[in-house]
C-alpha positions, 0 to 999 in steps of 0.5 A: 362034613367039612367041605372046603373048596380045593383048587389044584390050579392055585399056587398053594398045595392042596394040603395047605388049602385044607389046613387053612380052611380047617384052621379058620373054621376053628378060629371062627368058632364054627368048629367047636372045642372037642368036636371030632374031625372026620377020619383021614380016610373018610375025608380024603374019599369025600374030597377026592384027594389023596390020603397024604393030603389030609395027613399033611393038613392034620399034622400041621394043625396038630403041630400048631395046637389047633387039633389033638390026636387021641389014640385009636379014636381020631382027631379033636378040635382044641380050644381056639384063642377067640378073644384075641381074634374078636379084638383083632376083627374089631380093629380091622373093622374100623379100618376099611380097605379096598376090596380085593379083586378076584382074578381068573388067571394070576400070572405072577412070576411066583406061580409054580405047578403043584399039581405034579408034585410027587405026593405019593413018593414024598408020602412014602419017603416021609413014612420011611423017615419016621420009621428009621429015625423015630424020636431022633426027629424030635431033637434039636438039629445042628445049626447048619442042618443035618450033615447027610442032606448037606452031603447030598447038596454038595454032590448035586451042586458039583454035578449040575452047577460045578459049585465046589463046596464041602458039607461044612460050608453049607447052611440050611435054612427056611428060605432065602429070605431067612438066610439072607437075614442071617448073612446081613447080621454076620457081615454087618449093617454098617457095610455098603450094599448094592442091588440090581435095578430093577431087582427082587423086591424082597431083597430090597425090603430085607435090607431096608428092614435092617436100616440099610439103604443100598446102592442101585446098579442098573441092568441091561440085556447083559445083566448088571452093569459092573462098571456102574457098580465100580462107581459106587462105594458098595462092598457087598452086592446081591446079583442074580447072574444066571437069570436076572430077576425080573428081566431074564437077562444072563450076566455076560461072560465079560461082566462075570469076569469083571464082577469077580475082579471087583470082588477081589480088588478089596478086602471085605467085598462079597458077591451074593449069588442068588441062583433061584431057578437055574434048573429051568433053562430051555435054550443052550447049555446051563449057565455056570455059577459064579461060585464055580468060576473062580474066587470062591472065597468071595462068593456066597451062593444061595438056593431055594427049593421053592421053584423046583419043588413047592413054595410051601417047602421052606427049605433053602441053603447058602454056601459060605466061603470058608473064612465066613464059615468060621465067623458064622460058627462063632456067631450062630453056633447056639442056634438050631436049624430053622428047618425041621429034621423030618423035612430034611431027611425026607428031602435027602431021601428024595435026592439020594434015590434020584427022584429030585433029578427025575422030577426036575426033568419032567417039570422042565419038559412040562414048563417048556411046553407051556411057555411055547404055547403061551408065546405062540398065542401072543405072537402078534404084531406089536408085541415082543417076548424077552427073556424066554431062555430060562425060568418060569416067566418072561417079559412082554414088550409092547412096542407100539401103541398109546397106552402106558404100562399102568394102563395095560396092567389095569385093562388086564385086571378088568378082564380078569388077568393079574400081572405086573409091569416092569416098573413095579420092580424099580426101587431107587432110580425113579422107574424105567424108560422105554416102551411098556414091559409086562411080566408074564408068569406061566408056571401055574397053568396048563397050556390050554388055560394059558392060551385062553389067558393070552386071548383075554389079554389080546382082547383087552389090549385090542388096538395096541398091537395094531399101533 
């Protein structure tokens, strides 16, 4: 019997862990060609997981050609390309690398709760989608995604973010990174780009992969310093105004107006607004989206469902200004949408029937409780929590003590806690000044686990809080 170790506390959903395990068993040869896999019901019962978990894992393996289904018989292993695998292994063996540490708690900012994902509802809606659309799901989809989902997104954006958009302005794609790559191709690599400093590393990486060397605009407690942006020759700026990553700052009202004014002053200037976790705001009213404040023809709005649902659900979208939409249709009209229509229709049902809103409300309450417990456990002299109003991470500032940021990170690692310092998110200005600041992500763990993690950290840093 297949016996993987499935850990609900990990970032990856259970079905993805099962998929990874079986794939590796096939590629290594431990599961041989023609070998029959356990039935979905049998394996689900043996592993004490839902049947939908096994169904999703088997479906992914079948889609990728690792297994095949025989009607009324079951699932069988297909031949793996082991010759390539052995050659790859031999190359890797010649290049030794440092062993990876195992951590008791991984407090990275990307951690989200997958244990509370509504698998039962999602599985039922998936079956309904298969029943209703059948062979239509096998056809290529519209380059911008199915219209029904784009209509759902438009209604949601207006109701909850006051973003005004029409379905024809929505482009659905496999995550923000993919969509940003398309937009760069549309706008052109010869344009001058700017990013926040500190900022999101993947944005910087995507730009440099296209041969773009962006200008770096400093961030303070009011968000991006627009005055500094005005001193650059940038035409396009990427910004996270509702919850700046990684500092958690909210772009102040005055700077929002100044940023919109900057965009309107010259033809060809655009603001790329990344609204990656706007739903999870715990204090005060929701921060309005820039796109809904005016000058919608100057703002490209990005969103991904990675934080609100699950990282493996690679569905995101962007709202393009109408003038850019016309150019996009001319350039990419021959493309197919990178998100399968099956997932799009299922998500559409999830939103239409109110499950998405209920799930967000439930997770917002859950995350707020986890944050409160962790902040309370870290409430000792010498430490200050920054940016806890929203999102699934905050910064912990060490106000006194002799250790540098890197030393604090290393001591935490030795104690079994993975986290990163703010200095890791500076790409172009040489790093941060001032006291050490550490990023603490709390989305992936229960309250009791977070309290234990806090105790481990305080013990590892003993003496720092005493000054």
